[in-house]
C-alpha positions in Angstrom: 0.0 0.0 0.0 1.2 3.5 -0.9 2.2 5.5 2.2 1.4 8.8 0.6 0.9 11.8 2.9 0.4 15.3 1.8 3.2 17.8 2.3 2.9 20.0 5.3 2.7 23.8 5.0 6.3 24.0 6.4 7.5 21.5 3.8 5.8 23.5 1.0 7.3 26.7 2.3 10.8 25.1 2.4 10.4 24.1 -1.3 9.3 27.7 -2.2 12.4 29.1 -0.4 14.7 26.6 -2.2 13.1 27.4 -5.6 13.6 31.1 -4.9 17.3 30.4 -4.0 17.8 28.4 -7.1 16.2 31.2 -9.2 18.4 33.8 -7.6 21.5 31.7 -8.1 20.8 31.1 -11.8 19.8 34.8 -12.4 23.1 36.0 -10.7 25.2 33.5 -12.7 23.8 35.0 -15.9 24.2 38.5 -14.7 20.5 39.4 -15.1 18.8 41.9 -12.9 15.4 41.4 -11.3 14.1 44.2 -13.5 15.4 42.6 -16.7 14.0 39.2 -15.7 10.7 40.8 -14.9 10.5 42.7 -18.2 11.5 39.7 -20.1 8.8 37.5 -18.5 6.1 40.2 -18.3 6.3 40.2 -14.5 6.8 42.9 -12.0 10.3 43.3 -10.5 8.8 43.1 -7.0 7.1 39.8 -7.9 10.5 38.4 -8.9 11.8 39.4 -5.5 8.9 37.7 -3.8 9.6 34.5 -5.7 13.3 34.6 -4.8 12.4 35.1 -1.1 9.9 32.2 -1.3 7.0 34.4 -0.4 4.7 33.4 -3.2 3.4 30.2 -4.7 4.1 30.6 -8.4 2.1 29.0 -11.2 3.5 26.6 -13.8 3.0 29.3 -16.4 5.2 31.7 -14.5 7.9 29.0 -14.0 7.8 28.2 -17.7 8.2 31.9 -18.6 11.2 32.3 -16.2 12.9 29.1 -17.3 12.5 30.0 -21.0 14.0 33.5 -20.4 16.9 32.0 -18.4 17.3 29.3 -21.0 17.1 26.5 -18.5 14.7 23.7 -17.5 11.9 24.2 -15.0 13.5 21.3 -13.1 16.7 23.4 -12.7 14.6 25.8 -10.6 12.5 23.3 -8.6 13.5 21.0 -5.8 11.1 18.0 -5.4 11.1 16.6 -1.8 
């Protein structure tokens, strides 16, 4: 029998923070500002900051836009527990 259990809110929050860190790391490696990333993805610069701090739950559409702009895979930005 599968011993599935839903992720706790703290586990989800930890994943959001890790994703934000991975995004920040990738963005800085490429020398891209939050403003440029936001403009390239049609997102507000402040929203990019919230993503990088793990403060928001981003949609798949947003992740796809960001990964496309950074020329990486979505899986490069997401940690699966």
